[in-house]
N, C-alpha and C positions, 0 to 999 in steps of 0.2 A: 955449345950455345943452346939455350932453352928455346924450343919452338913456341911461338905465341899461340895461345888459344883464341879462336874466333868466337866472340860473344856478340850476338845480333839483338838489337832492341827494336821492337815495332811499337811505336808510341807517337801520338799526335798532340798538338796544342792548337789553341785558337780562341776566338771570342766566345764561341759556344761551348767548346770543350774545356776551356780554362788552361792553366799552365801547370797545375799540380802534378799531373801524370808525367809530363816531361821532366820536371824538376826532381821528382823522386827517383826517376830512372837515372838521371845524371848522378844523383847521390849514390845510388846502387853501383853504378859503373866506377865511381871513385873508390868505394869501399872494396870492390872486387879487384881493383888494380893496385891497391896499396901494398899488398904482400905477395902478389903473383903477377906473372907476365901475361897480360891478356890484350887482345886487339878488339876494342869496343867499337861497333859500328851501329849508328842510329839510322833507322829508316822511317821517314815521316812524309806526310802529305801536306802540301802548302795551303792549309786552311787560312781563311781570313783572320788576321790578328795573331798568327803563329809567332812563337819565339824560338824557332829552331836554331837560330844563330847562337843560342846559348850552348849548344852542343859543341860548336867550333871554338867558342870562347873557353871551354873547359878541355880543349885539346883532344876531343874525340872525333871520329869520322862521321860525317853526315851525308846520307844519300837520300835524294828527294824523289818521291813518286810523282806522277802527273797531277795536275790540278784536279780538285774534286769535280766529279761529274754529276753526282746526286746532291739534292738539297740537304743541308745540314741544319737541323732544327734544335733550338736550345733545350726544349723540354724532353725531347725524344732521343735518348742516348743511343738508340739502335741506328740512328741515321748519321752518327758522328764519323763514320768511316769515310763518307763521301763517295762510296762506290759499293758494289755488292761484295760480299766476303770472298767469293770465288775470283772476281776480277782483281780485288786487292791482293789476294794471295798469289795469283799468277803474275801480277806486276812486281810483287816482291821477289818472287823467284827469278824473274827476268832481270831485275835490277842487280841482284846478287851475281847472276851469271855474267852480266855485262862487265862488272867490276872484278870478275874472276875470283869471287869469294865462294869457293866450292865446299871446303871442309868447315862445317859449322859445328862447334862444340856445345854451345848453349844458346837457345832462342828464348828471349825474354819478351813477353807480351803484356802491355799495360793499356788496354783499350776496351771500353764498355761495348763496342760494336762487334767484337771478335769472340767467337766461341769454337766449339769442336769442328765446325764446318771449315773454318780457315785453318785451324791448328792441324786438322787431319791431313792437309796437303804436305805436311813436313814429316809425317810419321815414317815414311820410307827412308828417311835420312838417319844416319848414326849420330843423333844429337839428343840432348835433353831439352825439354820444354818447360819453362818456368812462367807461370801466369801470376800477375798481380791483379787482384780484383777487390771490389768492395760490396758488390751487389748480391752475390749468391742467387742469381736468377736465371742461369743457363748452364749447360753442361760443357765442361772443358776436357780436352784430350791432352793431359799434361803429366809431367813427372813430379813437379813441385807447384805448390800454390801458396801465395802470401796474401792474407787479408789482415791489415794492421789495425782494424777498427774493433771497438767493443760494441757489438750489436747484439740484439736479443738472440740467445742460443748460438752465439758465434762459434762455439766449439763443435757444434753438430750440424750447422746449416748447410755445409757442403757435402754431407754424408753421401747423397745419391747424385752428386753433380761432378764427381771426378772418378777416374778409374781406381781400382784397388791399389795399384802401384804408386799412386800419388802420395807424396809426403807433404803434409800441410803445416804451415807456420801461421798461427792464428792469434790475434789479440794485439794489444797495444805494446807489449814487450818486444814485438818485432817491427816497431815503427822505424822507418828508414830515416836515420838521423845523420847529419853531417858530423865530422870529427869534433868540431868545436862544441857541440852539445855535450859530448861525453866529458870534455875538459871542464866545462862550466858546471856540469852536474856535481862535480866534486865539491864546489863551493856554493851550491844552490842553498838559499836561505828561505826559511818560513816567512811569509809576508804578514806584516802587521798593519801597514798603513795603506791608503789609497791616494797617494800623492802623485804617482807616476803612472800614466795611462798609455797603453799601447793599442793602436787601432789598425786592424788589417782585415780586409775583406777579400783576400785572394788576389791572384795575379791579374785578373781581368776586371772583376767587379762591374759587370755589364749593366746592372741595375743602379749603379752610382750610389751605392750604400754609404761609401766613405763620406762623400759630401753631405748626404742626408743626415748622417749621424752627427757630423760636426755642427750642422745647423740646428739640430735638435738639442745639442748641448751648449749652444752659444752663450747662455747665461752662466754656465758652470765652468767652461774651459779655463777662464782666467784664474780660477781658484786652484787649479792643479799646479804642482811644482813643474811638471814636464808632461807634454803630450807628444808621443812619437806616432806619426801617421805614415804608414807604409803602403805604397802602391806598386803594382807590377809594371813592367815596360809596356805591356799590351793594354793597360787601362786606358779606355778612350776618353776618360774625363780627368786625366791626371793634371792637366794644366789648370783647370778650374779648382781642383783640390789644392794645388800648390798655392794659387792666389789666395784662397781662403785661409790657408795656414799662415801666410805672411801677415795676416791681420792680428795675429797673436804672438807676443814675444816668447811665450813658453811652448809654442807649437813647432815641432821639427818635422819637416817633410822629407821622406826618403823614397827614392825610386829604385826598384830592383836591388834590394840590399844584398850585400855579399855574406853577411852574417846575421840572420834572424835570431840566432841563439843569443848574441850579445844584447840585442834589444829586449828579448824576453827576460833575460837575467837581470836587466836593469829596471824592469817594470814592476809595479805593485799589482796591477790587474790589467785585463785585456778585454776589448770589445771587438767582435769580428765574426767571420763566417765559421760554420762548423765544418770546415774542410780539412785539407791535409795538415794544416798548421795546428790543429787541435791536439794531436799527439805530442807535438813539440812543446806546446805550452804545458801540458800535463807533466811531461818528463822533467821540466824545470820548475814544477810546483807553482805555476802562475794561475790564479783564479781567473775565470773567463765568463763573460756574458756573450752568448752566441746566437746567431740567426741562421736559418737554413736558406741557402740561395739557390738550391736545386733539389729536385724531387729525391735524388739519391742520398741527400744529407738528412732528410726528415726523420727516418727511422733511427739513425744513429744519434741524432741530436736529442730526440725524446728519451732514448735509452740512457744516454750519458747524463741527462737531467735527472732522471729517476734514480740513477746511481749516485747522484750528487757529485759528479765530476765536473760538470759545467752548469751554468744557469741558462736554460733555453727560453728565449723570449718569443719566438715565432718566426715567420718568414720575413722577407724584407719590408713588407707593408707595415710591420709592427715597429719599425724604427721611427718613433714619434716622440715629440717633446712631451715630457711628463712620464711616458712609459719607461723610457730608458733610465731617467733619474730615479724613478720608483724601484726599478730593478736593482740599481746600484745600492739603494738603501736596504732593500729586502735581502739581498744576497751578501752584501759586504758592509752593512751598516755599523757593525761593532768590531772592535779589535779582536774579540774572542772568536767571532764568526770567521774573520779573515785567517786567523791562526789555524783554526780547525780545518778549513778548506785547503789551505796550502799544505799543511802537514799531511792530510789525507792523500793529496795528489803525489807528493814525494814518496809516500809509503807504497803506492801501487805501481809505480812506473819503473821498476827494475828492467833493464834492457837485456834481451837475448839476441840482439842483432849480430853479435860476434859469432855466435854458434851457427846462425844462418849463413853468414859469409864463409865460415870454415867448411860447412857442409857443401856449399856450391863449389868452392875451390877444390875440395876433396874429389867430388864427382867429375870435375873437369880434368884432373890429373891422374885419376885412378886408372 
């Protein structure tokens, strides 16, 4: 009988943090358990608006830390832990000991508030540390690092932020994608029309961008063949968004969809946040108009715009009647423009995620 390897995830979700970190860790857990026998345990803190129950719904183990003791501020990701790094690390060690999880093979950390100070408390263990990051703004004590964004100097910006032993997986080719994306990629087509619109502003959308966008396009929505509006379970304005969608026969409301890949594949273009879904849209060749909803999205959004991978319109305050319509015309106004954009996206988005999973599984069983 094969012994199960213990993989521990330290990741949070909530109104301020969003849901993207947790969702991509669940995706990673699924990828790691497809071909190997692993015991995946998620450790999270119960922040306001968290969606930790999704861990249980996907048949993984969930262990909860105490309630946040420190203030969590939307714009300051250093506060998102809800505790000091040392306190959080000590509570994590205690929680693992309480549940008799002693032998850890891989520790995966996806948290903007965690760096070498927290990670260093696990260095005396015989385990590998895998960090998922997007910011490149702090030092990590880790064996592997994943940053799936295309940011300025993305190949070199972690040069002095990780130890020499760290193996890095950088760029959009390492985007954590669910299995259905790879299947739909085989039949992904170049877009020529703008009849089917997909709207998604992340799992929380604290600024209520979804409703604001629908209102700004109120004169145009009826002209689309189909408008798919996606919100997360933690969206505090989802009821108002659903009521607004019901006013249009061609507007379909979706809450916490099981397959974003299917909706992306069906759409002609997208409007939404420049968050975790950006890589998913690029992978399936979907042209997108994006807005930055957090400070950490700004640099990536601008860079992707300059590289002509997306059309960046600004922060949430730029979702205005006229501005969005003009962006659609400027970016996607002709069939030739749409063809070139979609073709370019499909050309750049070859995936290396299988090699990443194989590398992690090899190190677990080596």
